[in-house]
PDB file of the backbone (N, CA, C, O) and the ligand in Angstrom, with CONECT records:
HET     ZN  A 101       1
ATOM      1  N   UNK A   1     121.220 173.196   8.506  1.00  0.00           N
ATOM      2  CA  UNK A   1     121.957 173.579   9.706  1.00  0.00           C
ATOM      3  C   UNK A   1     122.684 172.359  10.253  1.00  0.00           C
ATOM      4  O   UNK A   1     122.133 171.260  10.302  1.00  0.00           O
ATOM      5  N   UNK A   2     123.908 172.568  10.655  1.00  0.00           N
ATOM      6  CA  UNK A   2     124.705 171.461  11.186  1.00  0.00           C
ATOM      7  C   UNK A   2     124.740 171.552  12.705  1.00  0.00           C
ATOM      8  O   UNK A   2     124.993 172.608  13.284  1.00  0.00           O
ATOM      9  N   UNK A   3     124.479 170.421  13.323  1.00  0.00           N
ATOM     10  CA  UNK A   3     124.530 170.361  14.776  1.00  0.00           C
ATOM     11  C   UNK A   3     125.459 169.226  15.181  1.00  0.00           C
ATOM     12  O   UNK A   3     125.516 168.203  14.499  1.00  0.00           O
ATOM     13  N   UNK A   4     126.177 169.388  16.265  1.00  0.00           N
ATOM     14  CA  UNK A   4     127.021 168.292  16.734  1.00  0.00           C
ATOM     15  C   UNK A   4     126.172 167.143  17.277  1.00  0.00           C
ATOM     16  O   UNK A   4     125.110 167.357  17.860  1.00  0.00           O
ATOM     17  N   UNK A   5     126.664 165.924  17.074  1.00  0.00           N
ATOM     18  CA  UNK A   5     125.900 164.749  17.492  1.00  0.00           C
ATOM     19  C   UNK A   5     125.870 164.634  19.013  1.00  0.00           C
ATOM     20  O   UNK A   5     124.891 164.169  19.597  1.00  0.00           O
ATOM     21  N   UNK A   6     126.954 165.065  19.635  1.00  0.00           N
ATOM     22  CA  UNK A   6     127.022 164.971  21.092  1.00  0.00           C
ATOM     23  C   UNK A   6     127.264 166.352  21.673  1.00  0.00           C
ATOM     24  O   UNK A   6     128.120 167.097  21.196  1.00  0.00           O
ATOM     25  N   UNK A   7     126.506 166.685  22.704  1.00  0.00           N
ATOM     26  CA  UNK A   7     126.678 167.972  23.368  1.00  0.00           C
ATOM     27  C   UNK A   7     126.735 167.749  24.863  1.00  0.00           C
ATOM     28  O   UNK A   7     126.164 166.798  25.398  1.00  0.00           O
ATOM     29  N   UNK A   8     127.439 168.652  25.520  1.00  0.00           N
ATOM     30  CA  UNK A   8     127.448 168.595  26.969  1.00  0.00           C
ATOM     31  C   UNK A   8     126.371 169.526  27.487  1.00  0.00           C
ATOM     32  O   UNK A   8     126.403 170.731  27.238  1.00  0.00           O
ATOM     33  N   UNK A   9     125.406 168.952  28.220  1.00  0.00           N
ATOM     34  CA  UNK A   9     124.306 169.735  28.757  1.00  0.00           C
ATOM     35  C   UNK A   9     124.076 169.333  30.208  1.00  0.00           C
ATOM     36  O   UNK A   9     124.588 168.334  30.712  1.00  0.00           O
ATOM     37  N   UNK A  10     123.271 170.180  30.843  1.00  0.00           N
ATOM     38  CA  UNK A  10     122.912 169.873  32.223  1.00  0.00           C
ATOM     39  C   UNK A  10     121.821 168.811  32.255  1.00  0.00           C
ATOM     40  O   UNK A  10     120.812 168.941  31.562  1.00  0.00           O
ATOM     41  N   UNK A  11     122.007 167.784  33.033  1.00  0.00           N
ATOM     42  CA  UNK A  11     120.987 166.737  33.175  1.00  0.00           C
ATOM     43  C   UNK A  11     120.279 166.935  34.512  1.00  0.00           C
ATOM     44  O   UNK A  11     120.923 166.870  35.559  1.00  0.00           O
ATOM     45  N   UNK A  12     118.956 167.179  34.499  1.00  0.00           N
ATOM     46  CA  UNK A  12     118.247 167.406  35.752  1.00  0.00           C
ATOM     47  C   UNK A  12     118.149 166.155  36.619  1.00  0.00           C
ATOM     48  O   UNK A  12     117.971 166.257  37.833  1.00  0.00           O
ATOM     49  N   UNK A  13     118.263 164.975  36.006  1.00  0.00           N
ATOM     50  CA  UNK A  13     118.179 163.742  36.790  1.00  0.00           C
ATOM     51  C   UNK A  13     119.502 163.468  37.503  1.00  0.00           C
ATOM     52  O   UNK A  13     119.526 163.136  38.688  1.00  0.00           O
ATOM     53  N   UNK A  14     120.611 163.613  36.752  1.00  0.00           N
ATOM     54  CA  UNK A  14     121.929 163.392  37.361  1.00  0.00           C
ATOM     55  C   UNK A  14     122.384 164.625  38.139  1.00  0.00           C
ATOM     56  O   UNK A  14     123.309 164.546  38.948  1.00  0.00           O
ATOM     57  N   UNK A  15     121.747 165.741  37.898  1.00  0.00           N
ATOM     58  CA  UNK A  15     122.048 167.013  38.547  1.00  0.00           C
ATOM     59  C   UNK A  15     123.475 167.486  38.276  1.00  0.00           C
ATOM     60  O   UNK A  15     124.100 168.118  39.127  1.00  0.00           O
ATOM     61  N   UNK A  16     123.975 167.180  37.105  1.00  0.00           N
ATOM     62  CA  UNK A  16     125.276 167.712  36.697  1.00  0.00           C
ATOM     63  C   UNK A  16     125.363 167.676  35.183  1.00  0.00           C
ATOM     64  O   UNK A  16     124.478 167.151  34.506  1.00  0.00           O
ATOM     65  N   UNK A  17     126.429 168.235  34.669  1.00  0.00           N
ATOM     66  CA  UNK A  17     126.597 168.245  33.222  1.00  0.00           C
ATOM     67  C   UNK A  17     127.047 166.876  32.737  1.00  0.00           C
ATOM     68  O   UNK A  17     127.997 166.288  33.254  1.00  0.00           O
ATOM     69  N   UNK A  18     126.350 166.397  31.748  1.00  0.00           N
ATOM     70  CA  UNK A  18     126.667 165.091  31.173  1.00  0.00           C
ATOM     71  C   UNK A  18     126.642 165.214  29.657  1.00  0.00           C
ATOM     72  O   UNK A  18     126.105 166.170  29.098  1.00  0.00           O
ATOM     73  N   UNK A  19     127.233 164.227  29.015  1.00  0.00           N
ATOM     74  CA  UNK A  19     127.205 164.213  27.563  1.00  0.00           C
ATOM     75  C   UNK A  19     125.823 163.745  27.094  1.00  0.00           C
ATOM     76  O   UNK A  19     125.273 162.767  27.600  1.00  0.00           O
ATOM     77  N   UNK A  20     125.279 164.478  26.109  1.00  0.00           N
ATOM     78  CA  UNK A  20     123.946 164.149  25.608  1.00  0.00           C
ATOM     79  C   UNK A  20     124.000 163.874  24.113  1.00  0.00           C
ATOM     80  O   UNK A  20     124.776 164.475  23.370  1.00  0.00           O
ATOM     81  N   UNK A  21     123.167 162.965  23.711  1.00  0.00           N
ATOM     82  CA  UNK A  21     123.046 162.632  22.302  1.00  0.00           C
ATOM     83  C   UNK A  21     121.773 163.295  21.788  1.00  0.00           C
ATOM     84  O   UNK A  21     120.742 163.266  22.460  1.00  0.00           O
ATOM     85  N   UNK A  22     121.839 163.884  20.615  1.00  0.00           N
ATOM     86  CA  UNK A  22     120.659 164.552  20.059  1.00  0.00           C
ATOM     87  C   UNK A  22     119.780 163.526  19.358  1.00  0.00           C
ATOM     88  O   UNK A  22     120.234 162.788  18.484  1.00  0.00           O
ATOM     89  N   UNK A  23     118.514 163.495  19.758  1.00  0.00           N
ATOM     90  CA  UNK A  23     117.561 162.562  19.168  1.00  0.00           C
ATOM     91  C   UNK A  23     116.480 163.378  18.482  1.00  0.00           C
ATOM     92  O   UNK A  23     115.951 164.340  19.039  1.00  0.00           O
ATOM     93  N   UNK A  24     116.170 162.976  17.275  1.00  0.00           N
ATOM     94  CA  UNK A  24     115.109 163.658  16.541  1.00  0.00           C
ATOM     95  C   UNK A  24     113.813 162.888  16.732  1.00  0.00           C
ATOM     96  O   UNK A  24     113.766 161.679  16.505  1.00  0.00           O
ATOM     97  N   UNK A  25     112.767 163.581  17.146  1.00  0.00           N
ATOM     98  CA  UNK A  25     111.490 162.926  17.386  1.00  0.00           C
ATOM     99  C   UNK A  25     110.520 163.347  16.291  1.00  0.00           C
ATOM    100  O   UNK A  25     110.425 164.524  15.944  1.00  0.00           O
ATOM    101  N   UNK A  26     109.815 162.383  15.764  1.00  0.00           N
ATOM    102  CA  UNK A  26     108.840 162.717  14.726  1.00  0.00           C
ATOM    103  C   UNK A  26     107.562 163.218  15.381  1.00  0.00           C
ATOM    104  O   UNK A  26     107.217 162.832  16.498  1.00  0.00           O
ATOM    105  N   UNK A  27     106.881 164.077  14.666  1.00  0.00           N
ATOM    106  CA  UNK A  27     105.672 164.656  15.209  1.00  0.00           C
ATOM    107  C   UNK A  27     106.011 165.861  16.050  1.00  0.00           C
ATOM    108  O   UNK A  27     107.166 166.079  16.417  1.00  0.00           O
ATOM    109  N   UNK A  28     104.992 166.640  16.350  1.00  0.00           N
ATOM    110  CA  UNK A  28     105.246 167.873  17.065  1.00  0.00           C
ATOM    111  C   UNK A  28     104.984 167.699  18.547  1.00  0.00           C
ATOM    112  O   UNK A  28     103.999 167.074  18.942  1.00  0.00           O
ATOM    113  N   UNK A  29     105.853 168.243  19.354  1.00  0.00           N
ATOM    114  CA  UNK A  29     105.672 168.181  20.785  1.00  0.00           C
ATOM    115  C   UNK A  29     105.100 169.511  21.252  1.00  0.00           C
ATOM    116  O   UNK A  29     104.816 170.404  20.454  1.00  0.00           O
ATOM    117  N   UNK A  30     104.938 169.618  22.572  1.00  0.00           N
ATOM    118  CA  UNK A  30     104.447 170.865  23.134  1.00  0.00           C
ATOM    119  C   UNK A  30     105.432 171.990  22.881  1.00  0.00           C
ATOM    120  O   UNK A  30     105.049 173.135  22.642  1.00  0.00           O
ATOM    121  N   UNK A  31     106.714 171.639  22.940  1.00  0.00           N
ATOM    122  CA  UNK A  31     107.721 172.680  22.755  1.00  0.00           C
ATOM    123  C   UNK A  31     107.764 173.147  21.306  1.00  0.00           C
ATOM    124  O   UNK A  31     108.110 174.292  21.018  1.00  0.00           O
ATOM    125  N   UNK A  32     107.406 172.242  20.400  1.00  0.00           N
ATOM    126  CA  UNK A  32     107.451 172.622  18.995  1.00  0.00           C
ATOM    127  C   UNK A  32     106.227 173.419  18.591  1.00  0.00           C
ATOM    128  O   UNK A  32     106.255 174.140  17.594  1.00  0.00           O
ATOM    129  N   UNK A  33     105.154 173.298  19.355  1.00  0.00           N
ATOM    130  CA  UNK A  33     103.965 174.095  19.064  1.00  0.00           C
ATOM    131  C   UNK A  33     104.274 175.559  19.329  1.00  0.00           C
ATOM    132  O   UNK A  33     105.097 175.891  20.183  1.00  0.00           O
ATOM    133  N   UNK A  34     103.620 176.405  18.606  1.00  0.00           N
ATOM    134  CA  UNK A  34     103.813 177.824  18.828  1.00  0.00           C
ATOM    135  C   UNK A  34     103.206 178.240  20.152  1.00  0.00           C
ATOM    136  O   UNK A  34     102.332 177.565  20.696  1.00  0.00           O
ATOM    137  N   UNK A  35     103.682 179.352  20.655  1.00  0.00           N
ATOM    138  CA  UNK A  35     103.206 179.829  21.956  1.00  0.00           C
ATOM    139  C   UNK A  35     101.718 180.148  21.905  1.00  0.00           C
ATOM    140  O   UNK A  35     100.965 179.808  22.818  1.00  0.00           O
ATOM    141  N   UNK A  36     101.305 180.804  20.827  1.00  0.00           N
ATOM    142  CA  UNK A  36      99.914 181.214  20.710  1.00  0.00           C
ATOM    143  C   UNK A  36      99.010 180.004  20.490  1.00  0.00           C
ATOM    144  O   UNK A  36      97.910 179.910  21.034  1.00  0.00           O
ATOM    145  N   UNK A  37      99.518 179.081  19.670  1.00  0.00           N
ATOM    146  CA  UNK A  37      98.725 177.885  19.378  1.00  0.00           C
ATOM    147  C   UNK A  37      98.502 177.049  20.629  1.00  0.00           C
ATOM    148  O   UNK A  37      97.428 176.487  20.843  1.00  0.00           O
ATOM    149  N   UNK A  38      99.541 176.981  21.444  1.00  0.00           N
ATOM    150  CA  UNK A  38      99.444 176.202  22.670  1.00  0.00           C
ATOM    151  C   UNK A  38      98.426 176.832  23.615  1.00  0.00           C
ATOM    152  O   UNK A  38      97.634 176.138  24.253  1.00  0.00           O
ATOM    153  N   UNK A  39      98.464 178.174  23.690  1.00  0.00           N
ATOM    154  CA  UNK A  39      97.501 178.859  24.556  1.00  0.00           C
ATOM    155  C   UNK A  39      96.082 178.625  24.060  1.00  0.00           C
ATOM    156  O   UNK A  39      95.165 178.426  24.856  1.00  0.00           O
ATOM    157  N   UNK A  40      95.905 178.650  22.753  1.00  0.00           N
ATOM    158  CA  UNK A  40      94.566 178.480  22.197  1.00  0.00           C
ATOM    159  C   UNK A  40      94.024 177.098  22.525  1.00  0.00           C
ATOM    160  O   UNK A  40      92.849 176.946  22.857  1.00  0.00           O
ATOM    161  N   UNK A  41      94.884 176.093  22.431  1.00  0.00           N
ATOM    162  CA  UNK A  41      94.440 174.736  22.720  1.00  0.00           C
ATOM    163  C   UNK A  41      94.080 174.583  24.186  1.00  0.00           C
ATOM    164  O   UNK A  41      93.143 173.866  24.536  1.00  0.00           O
ATOM    165  N   UNK A  42      94.840 175.272  25.047  1.00  0.00           N
ATOM    166  CA  UNK A  42      94.525 175.191  26.463  1.00  0.00           C
ATOM    167  C   UNK A  42      93.194 175.866  26.752  1.00  0.00           C
ATOM    168  O   UNK A  42      92.431 175.414  27.606  1.00  0.00           O
ATOM    169  N   UNK A  43      92.922 176.949  26.039  1.00  0.00           N
ATOM    170  CA  UNK A  43      91.666 177.654  26.236  1.00  0.00           C
ATOM    171  C   UNK A  43      90.494 176.784  25.807  1.00  0.00           C
ATOM    172  O   UNK A  43      89.448 176.769  26.456  1.00  0.00           O
ATOM    173  N   UNK A  44      90.677 176.067  24.721  1.00  0.00           N
ATOM    174  CA  UNK A  44      89.615 175.217  24.213  1.00  0.00           C
ATOM    175  C   UNK A  44      89.335 174.081  25.184  1.00  0.00           C
ATOM    176  O   UNK A  44      88.185 173.682  25.367  1.00  0.00           O
ATOM    177  N   UNK A  45      90.369 173.570  25.796  1.00  0.00           N
ATOM    178  CA  UNK A  45      90.229 172.460  26.732  1.00  0.00           C
ATOM    179  C   UNK A  45      89.364 172.849  27.925  1.00  0.00           C
ATOM    180  O   UNK A  45      88.691 172.005  28.517  1.00  0.00           O
ATOM    181  N   UNK A  46      89.388 174.146  28.276  1.00  0.00           N
ATOM    182  CA  UNK A  46      88.644 174.596  29.447  1.00  0.00           C
ATOM    183  C   UNK A  46      87.136 174.589  29.210  1.00  0.00           C
ATOM    184  O   UNK A  46      86.369 174.576  30.173  1.00  0.00           O
ATOM    185  N   UNK A  47      86.696 174.596  27.960  1.00  0.00           N
ATOM    186  CA  UNK A  47      85.281 174.702  27.661  1.00  0.00           C
ATOM    187  C   UNK A  47      84.510 173.461  28.042  1.00  0.00           C
ATOM    188  O   UNK A  47      85.059 172.539  28.645  1.00  0.00           O
ATOM    189  N   UNK A  48      83.240 173.438  27.692  1.00  0.00           N
ATOM    190  CA  UNK A  48      82.388 172.336  28.087  1.00  0.00           C
ATOM    191  C   UNK A  48      82.334 171.250  27.027  1.00  0.00           C
ATOM    192  O   UNK A  48      81.740 170.196  27.255  1.00  0.00           O
ATOM    193  N   UNK A  49      82.918 171.478  25.918  1.00  0.00           N
ATOM    194  CA  UNK A  49      83.084 170.428  24.941  1.00  0.00           C
ATOM    195  C   UNK A  49      81.862 170.086  24.125  1.00  0.00           C
ATOM    196  O   UNK A  49      81.783 168.988  23.574  1.00  0.00           O
ATOM    197  N   UNK A  50      80.892 171.003  24.028  1.00  0.00           N
ATOM    198  CA  UNK A  50      79.710 170.687  23.245  1.00  0.00           C
ATOM    199  C   UNK A  50      79.970 170.923  21.760  1.00  0.00           C
ATOM    200  O   UNK A  50      79.714 170.049  20.932  1.00  0.00           O
ATOM    201  N   UNK A  51      80.467 172.076  21.437  1.00  0.00           N
ATOM    202  CA  UNK A  51      80.722 172.365  20.033  1.00  0.00           C
ATOM    203  C   UNK A  51      82.218 172.556  19.831  1.00  0.00           C
ATOM    204  O   UNK A  51      82.878 173.225  20.626  1.00  0.00           O
ATOM    205  N   UNK A  52      82.737 171.979  18.792  1.00  0.00           N
ATOM    206  CA  UNK A  52      84.149 172.239  18.508  1.00  0.00           C
ATOM    207  C   UNK A  52      84.331 173.672  18.043  1.00  0.00           C
ATOM    208  O   UNK A  52      83.405 174.312  17.544  1.00  0.00           O
ATOM    209  N   UNK A  53      85.526 174.145  18.219  1.00  0.00           N
ATOM    210  CA  UNK A  53      85.804 175.523  17.826  1.00  0.00           C
ATOM    211  C   UNK A  53      85.699 175.661  16.312  1.00  0.00           C
ATOM    212  O   UNK A  53      85.949 174.696  15.589  1.00  0.00           O
ATOM    213  N   UNK A  54      85.335 176.841  15.820  1.00  0.00           N
ATOM    214  CA  UNK A  54      85.195 177.013  14.375  1.00  0.00           C
ATOM    215  C   UNK A  54      86.516 176.842  13.656  1.00  0.00           C
ATOM    216  O   UNK A  54      87.567 177.252  14.150  1.00  0.00           O
ATOM    217  N   UNK A  55      86.455 176.250  12.516  1.00  0.00           N
ATOM    218  CA  UNK A  55      87.665 176.043  11.733  1.00  0.00           C
ATOM    219  C   UNK A  55      88.221 177.394  11.292  1.00  0.00           C
ATOM    220  O   UNK A  55      87.473 178.237  10.797  1.00  0.00           O
ATOM    221  N   UNK A  56      89.522 177.606  11.465  1.00  0.00           N
ATOM    222  CA  UNK A  56      90.089 178.883  11.046  1.00  0.00           C
ATOM    223  C   UNK A  56      90.062 179.018   9.528  1.00  0.00           C
ATOM    224  O   UNK A  56      90.405 178.098   8.786  1.00  0.00           O
ATOM    225  N   UNK A  57      89.651 180.177   9.110  1.00  0.00           N
ATOM    226  CA  UNK A  57      89.585 180.406   7.668  1.00  0.00           C
ATOM    227  C   UNK A  57      90.975 180.631   7.115  1.00  0.00           C
ATOM    228  O   UNK A  57      91.844 181.193   7.782  1.00  0.00           O
ATOM    229  N   UNK A  58      91.167 180.193   5.913  1.00  0.00           N
ATOM    230  CA  UNK A  58      92.474 180.363   5.296  1.00  0.00           C
ATOM    231  C   UNK A  58      92.640 181.832   4.901  1.00  0.00           C
ATOM    232  O   UNK A  58      91.916 182.367   4.061  1.00  0.00           O
ATOM    233  N   UNK A  59      93.609 182.445   5.533  1.00  0.00           N
ATOM    234  CA  UNK A  59      93.843 183.848   5.235  1.00  0.00           C
ATOM    235  C   UNK A  59      94.980 183.983   4.233  1.00  0.00           C
ATOM    236  O   UNK A  59      95.506 182.989   3.734  1.00  0.00           O
ATOM    237  N   UNK A  60      95.343 185.200   3.950  1.00  0.00           N
ATOM    238  CA  UNK A  60      96.447 185.399   3.028  1.00  0.00           C
ATOM    239  C   UNK A  60      97.772 185.016   3.657  1.00  0.00           C
ATOM    240  O   UNK A  60      98.769 184.828   2.960  1.00  0.00           O
ATOM    241  N   UNK A  61      97.780 184.901   4.987  1.00  0.00           N
ATOM    242  CA  UNK A  61      99.009 184.499   5.657  1.00  0.00           C
ATOM    243  C   UNK A  61      99.098 182.988   5.819  1.00  0.00           C
ATOM    244  O   UNK A  61     100.004 182.478   6.480  1.00  0.00           O
ATOM    245  N   UNK A  62      98.171 182.289   5.224  1.00  0.00           N
ATOM    246  CA  UNK A  62      98.190 180.842   5.290  1.00  0.00           C
ATOM    247  C   UNK A  62      99.411 180.312   4.530  1.00  0.00           C
ATOM    248  O   UNK A  62      99.710 180.768   3.427  1.00  0.00           O
ATOM    249  N   UNK A  63     100.108 179.351   5.127  1.00  0.00           N
ATOM    250  CA  UNK A  63     101.320 178.760   4.551  1.00  0.00           C
ATOM    251  C   UNK A  63     102.429 179.797   4.297  1.00  0.00           C
ATOM    252  O   UNK A  63     103.154 179.729   3.305  1.00  0.00           O
ATOM    253  N   UNK A  64     102.530 180.738   5.213  1.00  0.00           N
ATOM    254  CA  UNK A  64     103.578 181.737   5.063  1.00  0.00           C
ATOM    255  C   UNK A  64     104.930 181.140   5.448  1.00  0.00           C
ATOM    256  O   UNK A  64     105.949 181.400   4.807  1.00  0.00           O
ATOM    257  N   UNK A  65     104.912 180.332   6.514  1.00  0.00           N
ATOM    258  CA  UNK A  65     106.172 179.778   6.990  1.00  0.00           C
ATOM    259  C   UNK A  65     106.521 178.524   6.194  1.00  0.00           C
ATOM    260  O   UNK A  65     105.713 177.608   6.046  1.00  0.00           O
ATOM    261  N   UNK A  66     107.738 178.517   5.695  1.00  0.00           N
ATOM    262  CA  UNK A  66     108.126 177.410   4.821  1.00  0.00           C
ATOM    263  C   UNK A  66     108.783 176.274   5.595  1.00  0.00           C
ATOM    264  O   UNK A  66     108.955 175.176   5.065  1.00  0.00           O
ATOM    265  N   UNK A  67     109.147 176.534   6.842  1.00  0.00           N
ATOM    266  CA  UNK A  67     109.789 175.483   7.622  1.00  0.00           C
ATOM    267  C   UNK A  67     108.935 175.140   8.823  1.00  0.00           C
ATOM    268  O   UNK A  67     108.066 175.908   9.234  1.00  0.00           O
ATOM    269  N   UNK A  68     109.203 173.957   9.382  1.00  0.00           N
ATOM    270  CA  UNK A  68     108.492 173.546  10.580  1.00  0.00           C
ATOM    271  C   UNK A  68     109.457 173.481  11.739  1.00  0.00           C
ATOM    272  O   UNK A  68     110.663 173.306  11.566  1.00  0.00           O
ATOM    273  N   UNK A  69     108.896 173.627  12.923  1.00  0.00           N
ATOM    274  CA  UNK A  69     109.755 173.576  14.094  1.00  0.00           C
ATOM    275  C   UNK A  69     110.115 172.134  14.392  1.00  0.00           C
ATOM    276  O   UNK A  69     109.254 171.255  14.417  1.00  0.00           O
ATOM    277  N   UNK A  70     111.386 171.907  14.615  1.00  0.00           N
ATOM    278  CA  UNK A  70     111.856 170.559  14.899  1.00  0.00           C
ATOM    279  C   UNK A  70     111.721 170.277  16.386  1.00  0.00           C
ATOM    280  O   UNK A  70     111.828 171.169  17.228  1.00  0.00           O
ATOM    281  N   UNK A  71     111.483 169.011  16.677  1.00  0.00           N
ATOM    282  CA  UNK A  71     111.426 168.607  18.065  1.00  0.00           C
ATOM    283  C   UNK A  71     112.692 167.818  18.361  1.00  0.00           C
ATOM    284  O   UNK A  71     112.807 166.652  17.981  1.00  0.00           O
ATOM    285  N   UNK A  72     113.632 168.448  19.033  1.00  0.00           N
ATOM    286  CA  UNK A  72     114.889 167.787  19.353  1.00  0.00           C
ATOM    287  C   UNK A  72     114.903 167.395  20.821  1.00  0.00           C
ATOM    288  O   UNK A  72     114.521 168.171  21.697  1.00  0.00           O
ATOM    289  N   UNK A  73     115.353 166.171  21.066  1.00  0.00           N
ATOM    290  CA  UNK A  73     115.493 165.715  22.451  1.00  0.00           C
ATOM    291  C   UNK A  73     116.961 165.427  22.715  1.00  0.00           C
ATOM    292  O   UNK A  73     117.734 165.104  21.814  1.00  0.00           O
ATOM    293  N   UNK A  74     117.306 165.554  23.964  1.00  0.00           N
ATOM    294  CA  UNK A  74     118.678 165.272  24.365  1.00  0.00           C
ATOM    295  C   UNK A  74     118.664 164.061  25.284  1.00  0.00           C
ATOM    296  O   UNK A  74     117.994 164.057  26.317  1.00  0.00           O
ATOM    297  N   UNK A  75     119.416 163.026  24.892  1.00  0.00           N
ATOM    298  CA  UNK A  75     119.438 161.815  25.698  1.00  0.00           C
ATOM    299  C   UNK A  75     120.728 161.782  26.497  1.00  0.00           C
ATOM    300  O   UNK A  75     121.823 161.866  25.942  1.00  0.00           O
ATOM    301  N   UNK A  76     120.580 161.660  27.802  1.00  0.00           N
ATOM    302  CA  UNK A  76     121.737 161.644  28.688  1.00  0.00           C
ATOM    303  C   UNK A  76     122.502 160.336  28.505  1.00  0.00           C
ATOM    304  O   UNK A  76     121.903 159.267  28.387  1.00  0.00           O
ATOM    305  N   UNK A  77     123.823 160.431  28.484  1.00  0.00           N
ATOM    306  CA  UNK A  77     124.635 159.240  28.229  1.00  0.00           C
ATOM    307  C   UNK A  77     124.675 158.316  29.439  1.00  0.00           C
ATOM    308  O   UNK A  77     124.800 157.102  29.280  1.00  0.00           O
ATOM    309  N   UNK A  78     124.573 158.865  30.635  1.00  0.00           N
ATOM    310  CA  UNK A  78     124.718 158.011  31.812  1.00  0.00           C
ATOM    311  C   UNK A  78     123.375 157.453  32.293  1.00  0.00           C
ATOM    312  O   UNK A  78     123.310 156.285  32.676  1.00  0.00           O
ATOM    313  N   UNK A  79     122.298 158.255  32.284  1.00  0.00           N
ATOM    314  CA  UNK A  79     121.029 157.739  32.805  1.00  0.00           C
ATOM    315  C   UNK A  79     120.031 157.435  31.695  1.00  0.00           C
ATOM    316  O   UNK A  79     118.947 156.924  31.976  1.00  0.00           O
ATOM    317  N   UNK A  80     120.365 157.734  30.438  1.00  0.00           N
ATOM    318  CA  UNK A  80     119.554 157.416  29.264  1.00  0.00           C
ATOM    319  C   UNK A  80     118.176 158.102  29.276  1.00  0.00           C
ATOM    320  O   UNK A  80     117.257 157.670  28.581  1.00  0.00           O
ATOM    321  N   UNK A  81     118.049 159.145  30.049  1.00  0.00           N
ATOM    322  CA  UNK A  81     116.779 159.878  30.061  1.00  0.00           C
ATOM    323  C   UNK A  81     116.801 160.930  28.971  1.00  0.00           C
ATOM    324  O   UNK A  81     117.849 161.478  28.628  1.00  0.00           O
ATOM    325  N   UNK A  82     115.632 161.198  28.439  1.00  0.00           N
ATOM    326  CA  UNK A  82     115.551 162.201  27.380  1.00  0.00           C
ATOM    327  C   UNK A  82     114.969 163.494  27.918  1.00  0.00           C
ATOM    328  O   UNK A  82     114.004 163.499  28.682  1.00  0.00           O
ATOM    329  N   UNK A  83     115.579 164.579  27.501  1.00  0.00           N
ATOM    330  CA  UNK A  83     115.080 165.888  27.891  1.00  0.00           C
ATOM    331  C   UNK A  83     114.794 166.692  26.636  1.00  0.00           C
ATOM    332  O   UNK A  83     115.577 166.702  25.686  1.00  0.00           O
ATOM    333  N   UNK A  84     113.653 167.363  26.657  1.00  0.00           N
ATOM    334  CA  UNK A  84     113.277 168.157  25.490  1.00  0.00           C
ATOM    335  C   UNK A  84     113.851 169.548  25.633  1.00  0.00           C
ATOM    336  O   UNK A  84     113.956 170.083  26.736  1.00  0.00           O
ATOM    337  N   UNK A  85     114.220 170.124  24.509  1.00  0.00           N
ATOM    338  CA  UNK A  85     114.657 171.505  24.546  1.00  0.00           C
ATOM    339  C   UNK A  85     113.430 172.394  24.648  1.00  0.00           C
ATOM    340  O   UNK A  85     112.353 172.043  24.168  1.00  0.00           O
ATOM    341  N   UNK A  86     113.603 173.547  25.278  1.00  0.00           N
ATOM    342  CA  UNK A  86     112.450 174.403  25.554  1.00  0.00           C
ATOM    343  C   UNK A  86     111.868 174.993  24.286  1.00  0.00           C
ATOM    344  O   UNK A  86     110.650 175.088  24.137  1.00  0.00           O
ATOM    345  N   UNK A  87     112.734 175.385  23.384  1.00  0.00           N
ATOM    346  CA  UNK A  87     112.253 176.035  22.180  1.00  0.00           C
ATOM    347  C   UNK A  87     112.535 175.159  20.979  1.00  0.00           C
ATOM    348  O   UNK A  87     113.619 174.590  20.852  1.00  0.00           O
ATOM    349  N   UNK A  88     111.561 175.053  20.106  1.00  0.00           N
ATOM    350  CA  UNK A  88     111.806 174.378  18.850  1.00  0.00           C
ATOM    351  C   UNK A  88     112.555 175.300  17.909  1.00  0.00           C
ATOM    352  O   UNK A  88     112.407 176.520  17.978  1.00  0.00           O
ATOM    353  N   UNK A  89     113.355 174.725  17.035  1.00  0.00           N
ATOM    354  CA  UNK A  89     114.099 175.559  16.104  1.00  0.00           C
ATOM    355  C   UNK A  89     113.551 175.339  14.708  1.00  0.00           C
ATOM    356  O   UNK A  89     113.188 174.222  14.338  1.00  0.00           O
ATOM    357  N   UNK A  90     113.494 176.412  13.941  1.00  0.00           N
ATOM    358  CA  UNK A  90     113.063 176.305  12.551  1.00  0.00           C
ATOM    359  C   UNK A  90     114.270 175.998  11.682  1.00  0.00           C
ATOM    360  O   UNK A  90     115.137 176.847  11.475  1.00  0.00           O
ATOM    361  N   UNK A  91     114.311 174.783  11.181  1.00  0.00           N
ATOM    362  CA  UNK A  91     115.386 174.395  10.270  1.00  0.00           C
ATOM    363  C   UNK A  91     114.750 173.685   9.087  1.00  0.00           C
ATOM    364  O   UNK A  91     113.792 172.925   9.236  1.00  0.00           O
ATOM    365  N   UNK A  92     115.293 173.944   7.928  1.00  0.00           N
ATOM    366  CA  UNK A  92     114.818 173.221   6.761  1.00  0.00           C
ATOM    367  C   UNK A  92     115.437 171.830   6.727  1.00  0.00           C
ATOM    368  O   UNK A  92     114.759 170.831   6.488  1.00  0.00           O
ATOM    369  N   UNK A  93     116.731 171.794   6.970  1.00  0.00           N
ATOM    370  CA  UNK A  93     117.435 170.522   6.870  1.00  0.00           C
ATOM    371  C   UNK A  93     118.394 170.420   8.032  1.00  0.00           C
ATOM    372  O   UNK A  93     119.137 171.358   8.320  1.00  0.00           O
ATOM    373  N   UNK A  94     118.377 169.285   8.696  1.00  0.00           N
ATOM    374  CA  UNK A  94     119.238 169.094   9.866  1.00  0.00           C
ATOM    375  C   UNK A  94     120.313 168.076   9.532  1.00  0.00           C
ATOM    376  O   UNK A  94     120.037 166.992   9.017  1.00  0.00           O
ATOM    377  N   UNK A  95     121.546 168.457   9.839  1.00  0.00           N
ATOM    378  CA  UNK A  95     122.672 167.531   9.636  1.00  0.00           C
ATOM    379  C   UNK A  95     123.365 167.349  10.969  1.00  0.00           C
ATOM    380  O   UNK A  95     123.788 168.314  11.606  1.00  0.00           O
ATOM    381  N   UNK A  96     123.474 166.099  11.381  1.00  0.00           N
ATOM    382  CA  UNK A  96     124.191 165.813  12.609  1.00  0.00           C
ATOM    383  C   UNK A  96     125.620 165.404  12.258  1.00  0.00           C
ATOM    384  O   UNK A  96     125.853 164.443  11.526  1.00  0.00           O
ATOM    385  N   UNK A  97     126.544 166.150  12.792  1.00  0.00           N
ATOM    386  CA  UNK A  97     127.944 165.856  12.454  1.00  0.00           C
ATOM    387  C   UNK A  97     128.668 165.260  13.659  1.00  0.00           C
ATOM    388  O   UNK A  97     129.855 164.947  13.573  1.00  0.00           O
TER     389      UNK A  97
HETATM  390 ZN    ZN A 101     121.441 161.971  33.316  1.00  0.00          ZN2+
END
């Protein structure tokens, strides 16, 4: 998938639309985690922490998804702050043009 290197987005710090640079972050962020997975982790955090949760058994749906969600950040050109996009996108290959 091809994405433009610079996009105009709303910057919450500057409170107006500014030019943003797309930054790729390694590792998964909260936004890149799935909705269900994130909820499960929050549920586990609420417990008393004596026993870890049971390891999920490998089902037939294991490794069904061939791509991973990318964690893209947008860096504001004027204040240099980074903002994460709300949803991760599933892309096999990212090209910044
Ligand atoms: Zn800004």
